[in-house]
TIZAGU-126257 format. One record per residue (C-alpha): residue number from 0; x, y, z; residue in one letter. Coordinates in nm, 2 decimals, always signed. Layout:
N
+-----+--------+--------+--------+---------+
| num |      u |      v |      w | residuo |
+-----+--------+--------+--------+---------+
| NUM |      X |      Y |      Z |       a |
...
+-----+--------+--------+--------+---------+
This chain:
340
+-----+--------+--------+--------+---------+
| num |      u |      v |      w | residuo |
+-----+--------+--------+--------+---------+
|   0 |  -0.76 |  +0.67 |  +2.14 |       h |
|   1 |  -1.00 |  +0.60 |  +2.45 |       g |
|   2 |  -0.95 |  +0.28 |  +2.43 |       g |
|   3 |  -0.98 |  +0.01 |  +2.16 |       p |
|   4 |  -1.28 |  -0.03 |  +2.09 |       h |
|   5 |  -1.36 |  +0.14 |  +1.77 |       c |
|   6 |  -1.03 |  +0.08 |  +1.59 |       a |
|   7 |  -1.15 |  -0.27 |  +1.65 |       d |
|   8 |  -1.51 |  -0.21 |  +1.50 |       y |
|   9 |  -1.35 |  -0.02 |  +1.18 |       l |
|  10 |  -1.13 |  -0.35 |  +1.12 |       t |
|  11 |  -1.41 |  -0.56 |  +1.17 |       a |
|  12 |  -1.72 |  -0.42 |  +1.02 |       t |
|  13 |  -1.56 |  -0.10 |  +0.73 |       l |
|  14 |  -1.47 |  -0.32 |  +0.50 |       h |
|  15 |  -1.80 |  -0.51 |  +0.47 |       k |
|  16 |  -1.97 |  -0.19 |  +0.50 |       n |
|  17 |  -1.80 |  -0.09 |  +0.17 |       i |
|  18 |  -1.87 |  -0.40 |  +0.01 |       e |
|  19 |  -2.28 |  -0.39 |  +0.11 |       d |
|  20 |  -2.36 |  -0.05 |  +0.14 |       v |
|  21 |  -2.63 |  +0.07 |  -0.09 |       k |
|  22 |  -2.78 |  +0.36 |  -0.25 |       a |
|  23 |  -3.12 |  +0.35 |  -0.08 |       s |
|  24 |  -2.93 |  +0.36 |  +0.25 |       d |
|  25 |  -2.84 |  +0.73 |  +0.20 |       a |
|  26 |  -3.17 |  +0.87 |  +0.35 |       d |
|  27 |  -3.05 |  +0.72 |  +0.68 |       n |
|  28 |  -2.69 |  +0.77 |  +0.70 |       i |
|  29 |  -2.74 |  +1.16 |  +0.65 |       i |
|  30 |  -3.06 |  +1.18 |  +0.82 |       t |
|  31 |  -2.88 |  +1.03 |  +1.12 |       s |
|  32 |  -2.57 |  +1.27 |  +1.13 |       l |
|  33 |  -2.82 |  +1.54 |  +1.09 |       r |
|  34 |  -2.92 |  +1.47 |  +1.40 |       s |
|  35 |  -2.62 |  +1.57 |  +1.61 |       v |
|  36 |  -2.69 |  +1.86 |  +1.52 |       g |
|  37 |  -2.44 |  +2.20 |  +1.54 |       g |
|  38 |  -2.20 |  +2.14 |  +1.21 |       y |
|  39 |  -2.43 |  +1.86 |  +1.05 |       f |
|  40 |  -2.80 |  +2.02 |  +1.10 |       v |
|  41 |  -2.81 |  +2.11 |  +0.76 |       r |
|  42 |  -2.54 |  +1.84 |  +0.62 |       y |
|  43 |  -2.58 |  +1.70 |  +0.26 |       k |
|  44 |  -2.25 |  +1.59 |  +0.07 |       p |
|  45 |  -2.27 |  +1.71 |  -0.28 |       a |
|  46 |  -2.19 |  +1.39 |  -0.45 |       s |
|  47 |  -2.44 |  +1.16 |  -0.23 |       l |
|  48 |  -2.72 |  +1.46 |  -0.36 |       e |
|  49 |  -2.85 |  +1.24 |  -0.62 |       s |
|  50 |  -2.90 |  +0.96 |  -0.42 |       l |
|  51 |  -3.18 |  +1.15 |  -0.13 |       l |
|  52 |  -3.51 |  +1.14 |  -0.16 |       s |
|  53 |  -3.63 |  +1.50 |  -0.19 |       p |
|  54 |  -3.73 |  +1.52 |  +0.15 |       e |
|  55 |  -3.36 |  +1.46 |  +0.28 |       v |
|  56 |  -3.21 |  +1.66 |  +0.01 |       a |
|  57 |  -3.46 |  +1.99 |  +0.15 |       d |
|  58 |  -3.25 |  +2.12 |  +0.37 |       i |
|  59 |  -3.44 |  +2.39 |  +0.44 |       s |
|  60 |  -3.71 |  +2.21 |  +0.60 |       k |
|  61 |  -3.65 |  +2.18 |  +1.02 |       k |
|  62 |  -3.71 |  +1.86 |  +1.18 |       r |
|  63 |  -3.96 |  +1.91 |  +1.47 |       p |
|  64 |  -3.82 |  +1.92 |  +1.78 |       s |
|  65 |  -4.04 |  +1.63 |  +1.90 |       n |
|  66 |  -3.92 |  +1.38 |  +1.64 |       q |
|  67 |  -3.63 |  +1.17 |  +1.69 |       k |
|  68 |  -3.39 |  +1.08 |  +1.47 |       s |
|  69 |  -3.52 |  +0.80 |  +1.25 |       s |
|  70 |  -3.15 |  +0.60 |  +1.31 |       l |
|  71 |  -2.91 |  +0.65 |  +1.60 |       r |
|  72 |  -2.83 |  +0.29 |  +1.54 |       k |
|  73 |  -2.83 |  +0.07 |  +1.24 |       f |
|  74 |  -3.03 |  -0.22 |  +1.25 |       s |
|  75 |  -3.19 |  -0.45 |  +0.96 |       s |
|  76 |  -3.56 |  -0.49 |  +0.97 |       t |
|  77 |  -3.74 |  -0.77 |  +0.74 |       p |
|  78 |  -3.94 |  -0.69 |  +0.50 |       t |
|  79 |  -4.23 |  -0.93 |  +0.65 |       s |
|  80 |  -4.24 |  -0.72 |  +0.94 |       q |
|  81 |  -4.26 |  -0.43 |  +0.75 |       l |
|  82 |  -4.55 |  -0.52 |  +0.56 |       l |
|  83 |  -4.75 |  -0.73 |  +0.86 |       s |
|  84 |  -5.13 |  -0.68 |  +0.89 |       p |
|  85 |  -5.10 |  -0.53 |  +1.23 |       s |
|  86 |  -4.92 |  -0.25 |  +0.96 |       t |
|  87 |  -5.17 |  -0.31 |  +0.73 |       l |
|  88 |  -5.42 |  -0.23 |  +0.95 |       q |
|  89 |  -5.32 |  +0.11 |  +1.10 |       q |
|  90 |  -5.54 |  +0.37 |  +0.90 |       p |
|  91 |  -5.28 |  +0.61 |  +0.80 |       s |
|  92 |  -5.12 |  +0.30 |  +0.56 |       t |
|  93 |  -5.54 |  +0.19 |  +0.47 |       q |
|  94 |  -5.61 |  +0.54 |  +0.39 |       a |
|  95 |  -5.36 |  +0.52 |  +0.11 |       l |
|  96 |  -5.44 |  +0.19 |  +0.01 |       l |
|  97 |  -5.73 |  +0.27 |  -0.20 |       p |
|  98 |  -5.58 |  +0.56 |  -0.41 |       s |
|  99 |  -5.36 |  +0.28 |  -0.59 |       l |
| 100 |  -5.49 |  +0.12 |  -0.82 |       s |
| 101 |  -5.41 |  -0.22 |  -0.94 |       p |
| 102 |  -5.16 |  -0.11 |  -1.24 |       t |
| 103 |  -5.02 |  +0.10 |  -1.01 |       a |
| 104 |  -4.97 |  -0.19 |  -0.74 |       l |
| 105 |  -4.85 |  -0.39 |  -1.05 |       a |
| 106 |  -4.58 |  -0.12 |  -1.19 |       s |
| 107 |  -4.23 |  -0.23 |  -1.14 |       p |
| 108 |  -3.99 |  -0.09 |  -0.89 |       s |
| 109 |  -3.74 |  +0.17 |  -1.03 |       p |
| 110 |  -3.37 |  -0.03 |  -1.09 |       p |
| 111 |  -3.14 |  -0.01 |  -0.78 |       p |
| 112 |  -2.89 |  +0.31 |  -0.86 |       k |
| 113 |  -2.53 |  +0.25 |  -0.94 |       t |
| 114 |  -2.29 |  +0.39 |  -0.66 |       l |
| 115 |  -1.98 |  +0.53 |  -0.79 |       t |
| 116 |  -1.69 |  +0.49 |  -0.62 |       m |
| 117 |  -1.70 |  +0.80 |  -0.41 |       e |
| 118 |  -2.02 |  +0.79 |  -0.32 |       q |
| 119 |  -1.97 |  +0.43 |  -0.21 |       r |
| 120 |  -1.65 |  +0.51 |  -0.01 |       l |
| 121 |  -1.86 |  +0.83 |  +0.14 |       l |
| 122 |  -2.17 |  +0.59 |  +0.22 |       l |
| 123 |  -1.98 |  +0.32 |  +0.37 |       a |
| 124 |  -1.78 |  +0.55 |  +0.62 |       f |
| 125 |  -2.04 |  +0.76 |  +0.75 |       l |
| 126 |  -2.26 |  +0.46 |  +0.77 |       k |
| 127 |  -1.96 |  +0.29 |  +0.99 |       t |
| 128 |  -1.97 |  +0.64 |  +1.21 |       d |
| 129 |  -2.32 |  +0.63 |  +1.27 |       s |
| 130 |  -2.32 |  +0.29 |  +1.38 |       e |
| 131 |  -2.05 |  +0.41 |  +1.66 |       l |
| 132 |  -2.29 |  +0.70 |  +1.82 |       m |
| 133 |  -2.33 |  +0.50 |  +2.12 |       e |
| 134 |  -1.98 |  +0.53 |  +2.25 |       d |
| 135 |  -1.90 |  +0.88 |  +2.30 |       k |
| 136 |  -1.54 |  +0.91 |  +2.36 |       s |
| 137 |  -1.39 |  +0.62 |  +2.15 |       v |
| 138 |  -1.24 |  +0.73 |  +1.84 |       g |
| 139 |  -1.02 |  +0.62 |  +1.58 |       s |
| 140 |  -0.86 |  +0.74 |  +1.27 |       t |
| 141 |  -0.85 |  +0.49 |  +0.94 |       a |
| 142 |  -0.70 |  +0.50 |  +0.56 |       s |
| 143 |  -0.87 |  +0.25 |  +0.29 |       v |
| 144 |  -0.66 |  +0.16 |  -0.03 |       a |
| 145 |  -0.87 |  -0.01 |  -0.31 |       l |
| 146 |  -0.66 |  -0.12 |  -0.57 |       i |
| 147 |  -0.80 |  -0.24 |  -0.94 |       k |
| 148 |  -0.66 |  -0.38 |  -1.20 |       s |
| 149 |  -0.71 |  -0.22 |  -1.55 |       l |
| 150 |  -0.59 |  -0.59 |  -1.75 |       d |
| 151 |  -0.66 |  -0.92 |  -1.70 |       k |
| 152 |  -0.39 |  -0.96 |  -1.46 |       l |
| 153 |  -0.35 |  -0.99 |  -1.09 |       p |
| 154 |  -0.28 |  -0.66 |  -0.89 |       f |
| 155 |  +0.06 |  -0.70 |  -0.79 |       w |
| 156 |  +0.21 |  -0.79 |  -1.20 |       t |
| 157 |  -0.09 |  -0.60 |  -1.37 |       s |
| 158 |  +0.08 |  -0.32 |  -1.61 |       n |
| 159 |  -0.21 |  -0.04 |  -1.54 |       s |
| 160 |  -0.38 |  -0.01 |  -1.19 |       l |
| 161 |  -0.60 |  +0.28 |  -1.05 |       e |
| 162 |  -0.62 |  +0.31 |  -0.66 |       i |
| 163 |  -0.89 |  +0.48 |  -0.48 |       s |
| 164 |  -0.82 |  +0.62 |  -0.12 |       i |
| 165 |  -1.02 |  +0.71 |  +0.10 |       a |
| 166 |  -0.86 |  +0.87 |  +0.45 |       h |
| 167 |  -0.99 |  +1.02 |  +0.77 |       v |
| 168 |  -0.67 |  +1.19 |  +1.05 |       g |
| 169 |  -0.38 |  +1.11 |  +1.00 |       d |
| 170 |  -0.30 |  +0.77 |  +0.91 |       t |
| 171 |  -0.12 |  +0.79 |  +0.62 |       k |
| 172 |  -0.04 |  +0.63 |  +0.24 |       i |
| 173 |  +0.25 |  +0.63 |  +0.06 |       l |
| 174 |  +0.42 |  +0.49 |  -0.27 |       l |
| 175 |  +0.74 |  +0.42 |  -0.38 |       c |
| 176 |  +0.83 |  +0.51 |  -0.73 |       e |
| 177 |  +1.11 |  +0.27 |  -0.91 |       v |
| 178 |  +1.25 |  +0.55 |  -1.11 |       e |
| 179 |  +1.44 |  +0.70 |  -0.82 |       k |
| 180 |  +1.29 |  +0.54 |  -0.53 |       g |
| 181 |  +1.10 |  +0.82 |  -0.40 |       n |
| 182 |  +0.83 |  +0.82 |  -0.19 |       s |
| 183 |  +0.48 |  +0.94 |  -0.31 |       v |
| 184 |  +0.23 |  +1.06 |  +0.00 |       p |
| 185 |  -0.11 |  +0.95 |  -0.09 |       l |
| 186 |  -0.28 |  +1.09 |  +0.19 |       t |
| 187 |  -0.24 |  +1.43 |  +0.35 |       y |
| 188 |  -0.24 |  +1.49 |  +0.76 |       d |
| 189 |  -0.62 |  +1.59 |  +0.89 |       h |
| 190 |  -0.47 |  +1.81 |  +1.18 |       h |
| 191 |  -0.69 |  +2.13 |  +1.29 |       p |
| 192 |  -0.34 |  +2.37 |  +1.14 |       s |
| 193 |  -0.40 |  +2.24 |  +0.73 |       s |
| 194 |  -0.53 |  +2.51 |  +0.54 |       i |
| 195 |  -0.85 |  +2.35 |  +0.44 |       v |
| 196 |  -0.97 |  +2.24 |  +0.79 |       e |
| 197 |  -0.88 |  +2.55 |  +1.00 |       t |
| 198 |  -1.13 |  +2.75 |  +0.76 |       d |
| 199 |  -1.39 |  +2.43 |  +0.80 |       r |
| 200 |  -1.36 |  +2.39 |  +1.17 |       l |
| 201 |  -1.40 |  +2.77 |  +1.27 |       r |
| 202 |  -1.75 |  +2.77 |  +1.10 |       k |
| 203 |  -1.85 |  +2.52 |  +1.31 |       s |
| 204 |  -1.74 |  +2.72 |  +1.63 |       g |
| 205 |  -1.47 |  +2.59 |  +1.72 |       g |
| 206 |  -1.10 |  +2.66 |  +1.83 |       f |
| 207 |  -0.79 |  +2.55 |  +1.80 |       i |
| 208 |  -0.49 |  +2.56 |  +2.09 |       i |
| 209 |  -0.11 |  +2.48 |  +2.15 |       t |
| 210 |  -0.04 |  +2.23 |  +2.42 |       d |
| 211 |  +0.25 |  +2.23 |  +2.61 |       s |
| 212 |  +0.41 |  +1.98 |  +2.39 |       f |
| 213 |  +0.34 |  +2.22 |  +2.09 |       g |
| 214 |  +0.11 |  +2.02 |  +1.95 |       s |
| 215 |  -0.18 |  +2.15 |  +1.79 |       e |
| 216 |  -0.52 |  +2.04 |  +1.94 |       m |
| 217 |  -0.88 |  +2.08 |  +1.84 |       y |
| 218 |  -1.09 |  +2.21 |  +2.16 |       l |
| 219 |  -0.80 |  +2.15 |  +2.35 |       g |
| 220 |  -0.90 |  +1.75 |  +2.27 |       r |
| 221 |  -0.83 |  +1.59 |  +1.94 |       l |
| 222 |  -0.52 |  +1.62 |  +1.72 |       a |
| 223 |  -0.75 |  +1.53 |  +1.45 |       n |
| 224 |  -1.05 |  +1.70 |  +1.29 |       s |
| 225 |  -1.16 |  +1.43 |  +1.10 |       r |
| 226 |  -1.18 |  +1.08 |  +1.28 |       s |
| 227 |  -1.48 |  +0.77 |  +1.36 |       f |
| 228 |  -1.61 |  +0.80 |  +1.69 |       g |
| 229 |  -1.55 |  +1.15 |  +1.91 |       d |
| 230 |  -1.94 |  +1.20 |  +1.92 |       f |
| 231 |  -1.89 |  +1.44 |  +2.20 |       k |
| 232 |  -1.73 |  +1.67 |  +1.93 |       l |
| 233 |  -1.91 |  +1.59 |  +1.66 |       k |
| 234 |  -2.14 |  +1.87 |  +1.65 |       r |
| 235 |  -1.83 |  +2.14 |  +1.59 |       f |
| 236 |  -1.69 |  +1.96 |  +1.25 |       g |
| 237 |  -1.50 |  +1.65 |  +1.41 |       v |
| 238 |  -1.60 |  +1.48 |  +1.09 |       s |
| 239 |  -1.56 |  +1.10 |  +0.95 |       a |
| 240 |  -1.58 |  +1.27 |  +0.58 |       e |
| 241 |  -1.35 |  +1.11 |  +0.41 |       p |
| 242 |  -1.07 |  +1.28 |  +0.17 |       e |
| 243 |  -1.12 |  +1.10 |  -0.14 |       i |
| 244 |  -0.88 |  +1.06 |  -0.46 |       s |
| 245 |  -0.83 |  +0.80 |  -0.76 |       t |
| 246 |  -0.52 |  +0.76 |  -0.94 |       l |
| 247 |  -0.43 |  +0.55 |  -1.27 |       k |
| 248 |  -0.06 |  +0.44 |  -1.28 |       l |
| 249 |  +0.18 |  +0.20 |  -1.46 |       r |
| 250 |  +0.21 |  -0.11 |  -1.24 |       g |
| 251 |  +0.61 |  -0.14 |  -1.32 |       k |
| 252 |  +0.70 |  +0.25 |  -1.22 |       d |
| 253 |  +0.59 |  +0.18 |  -0.83 |       f |
| 254 |  +0.75 |  -0.07 |  -0.59 |       a |
| 255 |  +0.52 |  -0.09 |  -0.31 |       f |
| 256 |  +0.25 |  +0.07 |  -0.13 |       m |
| 257 |  +0.30 |  +0.13 |  +0.29 |       v |
| 258 |  +0.01 |  +0.22 |  +0.50 |       l |
| 259 |  +0.16 |  +0.35 |  +0.88 |       v |
| 260 |  -0.02 |  +0.47 |  +1.16 |       s |
| 261 |  +0.11 |  +0.80 |  +1.36 |       d |
| 262 |  +0.32 |  +0.58 |  +1.57 |       g |
| 263 |  +0.54 |  +0.54 |  +1.27 |       v |
| 264 |  +0.56 |  +0.91 |  +1.09 |       t |
| 265 |  +0.61 |  +1.04 |  +1.41 |       s |
| 266 |  +0.96 |  +0.94 |  +1.42 |       v |
| 267 |  +1.02 |  +0.85 |  +1.08 |       l |
| 268 |  +1.00 |  +1.07 |  +0.78 |       s |
| 269 |  +0.82 |  +0.94 |  +0.42 |       n |
| 270 |  +1.17 |  +0.87 |  +0.28 |       q |
| 271 |  +1.27 |  +0.73 |  +0.56 |       e |
| 272 |  +1.01 |  +0.48 |  +0.60 |       i |
| 273 |  +1.00 |  +0.40 |  +0.23 |       v |
| 274 |  +1.41 |  +0.36 |  +0.24 |       d |
| 275 |  +1.38 |  +0.10 |  +0.52 |       c |
| 276 |  +1.12 |  -0.15 |  +0.36 |       i |
| 277 |  +1.36 |  -0.13 |  +0.03 |       k |
| 278 |  +1.64 |  -0.37 |  +0.22 |       n |
| 279 |  +1.36 |  -0.63 |  +0.26 |       y |
| 280 |  +1.23 |  -0.94 |  -0.01 |       n |
| 281 |  +0.97 |  -0.97 |  +0.12 |       d |
| 282 |  +0.65 |  -0.72 |  +0.20 |       p |
| 283 |  +0.57 |  -0.88 |  +0.53 |       t |
| 284 |  +0.97 |  -0.83 |  +0.69 |       l |
| 285 |  +0.95 |  -0.52 |  +0.57 |       g |
| 286 |  +0.68 |  -0.38 |  +0.77 |       a |
| 287 |  +0.76 |  -0.57 |  +1.06 |       s |
| 288 |  +1.08 |  -0.42 |  +1.06 |       k |
| 289 |  +0.99 |  -0.08 |  +0.96 |       l |
| 290 |  +0.76 |  -0.13 |  +1.31 |       v |
| 291 |  +1.07 |  -0.26 |  +1.50 |       d |
| 292 |  +1.26 |  +0.09 |  +1.35 |       l |
| 293 |  +0.98 |  +0.33 |  +1.51 |       a |
| 294 |  +1.04 |  +0.18 |  +1.85 |       e |
| 295 |  +1.42 |  +0.18 |  +1.86 |       e |
| 296 |  +1.39 |  +0.56 |  +1.72 |       l |
| 297 |  +1.14 |  +0.56 |  +2.07 |       g |
| 298 |  +0.78 |  +0.59 |  +1.94 |       s |
| 299 |  +0.58 |  +0.55 |  +2.22 |       d |
| 300 |  +0.25 |  +0.57 |  +1.98 |       d |
| 301 |  +0.06 |  +0.30 |  +1.85 |       n |
| 302 |  +0.28 |  +0.13 |  +1.55 |       i |
| 303 |  +0.12 |  -0.03 |  +1.28 |       t |
| 304 |  +0.24 |  -0.08 |  +0.92 |       a |
| 305 |  +0.13 |  -0.30 |  +0.66 |       m |
| 306 |  +0.33 |  -0.30 |  +0.31 |       v |
| 307 |  +0.11 |  -0.39 |  -0.06 |       v |
| 308 |  +0.36 |  -0.54 |  -0.34 |       r |
| 309 |  +0.34 |  -0.39 |  -0.65 |       l |
| 310 |  +0.45 |  -0.50 |  -1.01 |       p |
| 311 |  +0.79 |  -0.28 |  -0.95 |       g |
| 312 |  +0.86 |  -0.47 |  -0.64 |       w |
| 313 |  +1.23 |  -0.60 |  -0.65 |       g |
| 314 |  +1.37 |  -0.34 |  -0.83 |       s |
| 315 |  +1.70 |  -0.19 |  -0.75 |       p |
| 316 |  +1.66 |  +0.13 |  -0.58 |       m |
| 317 |  +1.90 |  +0.37 |  -0.37 |       t |
| 318 |  +1.87 |  +0.40 |  -0.02 |       d |
| 319 |  +1.86 |  +0.78 |  +0.03 |       q |
| 320 |  +1.84 |  +0.83 |  +0.39 |       t |
| 321 |  +2.02 |  +0.52 |  +0.52 |       k |
| 322 |  +2.31 |  +0.72 |  +0.64 |       d |
| 323 |  +2.06 |  +0.92 |  +0.85 |       l |
| 324 |  +1.86 |  +0.63 |  +0.98 |       r |
| 325 |  +2.21 |  +0.50 |  +1.14 |       e |
| 326 |  +2.32 |  +0.81 |  +1.25 |       y |
| 327 |  +1.95 |  +0.85 |  +1.43 |       r |
| 328 |  +1.96 |  +0.51 |  +1.60 |       l |
| 329 |  +2.31 |  +0.57 |  +1.73 |       v |
| 330 |  +2.20 |  +0.88 |  +1.85 |       r |
| 331 |  +1.91 |  +0.77 |  +2.04 |       n |
| 332 |  +2.08 |  +0.45 |  +2.20 |       s |
| 333 |  +2.34 |  +0.69 |  +2.36 |       t |
| 334 |  +2.05 |  +0.94 |  +2.52 |       f |
| 335 |  +1.90 |  +0.63 |  +2.65 |       l |
| 336 |  +2.21 |  +0.52 |  +2.79 |       n |
| 337 |  +2.24 |  +0.82 |  +2.94 |       r |
| 338 |  +1.94 |  +0.84 |  +3.11 |       r |
| 339 |  +1.95 |  +0.49 |  +3.28 |       m |
+-----+--------+--------+--------+---------+
């Protein structure tokens, strides 16, 4: 929302940040977010506490008002600049050098900390959000699924899979199970009306109103309570902290996974989404037909769908909502013809 910049940036950057983020980034990321103030002024996620330095972990200390945030925008400074002759000539640095013994100088650095999957995903989401601080009015939701084969086979033929999910907003991830062909939601929308989000947002001083279309909006502005960007509302609790979950499953029990934007879910139920895809032999074709169906049903939002083949792909399954979809298409076509 607010233009394509935020969504385009996530497409180009988020996956790279997930791969490249390091434990040593934690201090800068958290310090950057605290500079927003309000909801984030004492922000310290429990899963990152072991990665933070004592100074950053101690939220009882107030940052001096004249101290600027160390990371309004991420940048990489070469080591050669950090240890340049001009830097070493500064009195504060020189005062420290005599106190260091040759033994201390020669001591090896401690090995880098290994990130858990939860820490990696959380840091990557928060880092990417910090990099978007300069654009105050744009925003985007995002959902990420990482699939890991637990045997030596590719994930689409594996007997055992591990799927890690991280998401903010209302882009949805669904599984289609083989036995009955039912949809299995892996994400739940971060809307202001949800119990968890309502409690969190009210503690940060926000409010929820219902617009003329019956939609609940946070601060009268946003339909989602978590998103990337939207920095004008960050201090009121609009967060890019993802909801993260990991599950293990037998590969043959699931036919596919589908990731969809709200342009699909606004006009189709979870079961209608997976039933539409069942009718096609190719995942790409299934995604394309799902987008077409959402358009035919009158979706006026951005429509995105991605279908990921899993080991149970091609298994015979019942289309539970075929008659309902056909009825809705006829009704929608009749309604449009009457208006023309």
